C-alpha positions, 0 to 999 in steps of 0.5 A: 500500500502506498504511504505518504502524501494523499492530498495537498493543501491548495493554498500552501502546497503542504501535505494535509493528509498522510498515510503513516501506517497501513491502518492510520492517517494523519490529517493536519497533524492529527492521527486517526486509526481505522479498522481499514484504510483504503486508497483511491485504487480500491473498488466500490465492491471491495469497499462494500465488502470491507464495510459490510464485514464490520457489521457481521 
C-alpha cells in the first residue's frame, strides 16, 4: 500500500493528509486509526465488502 502524501493543501502546497501506517492517517497533524484504510485504487465492491464485514 502506498504511504505518504494523499492530498495537498491548495493554498500552501503542504501535505494535509498522510498515510503513516497501513491502518492510520494523519490529517493536519492529527492521527486517526481505522479498522481499514483504503486508497483511491480500491473498488466500490471491495469497499462494500470491507464495510459490510464490520457489521457481521
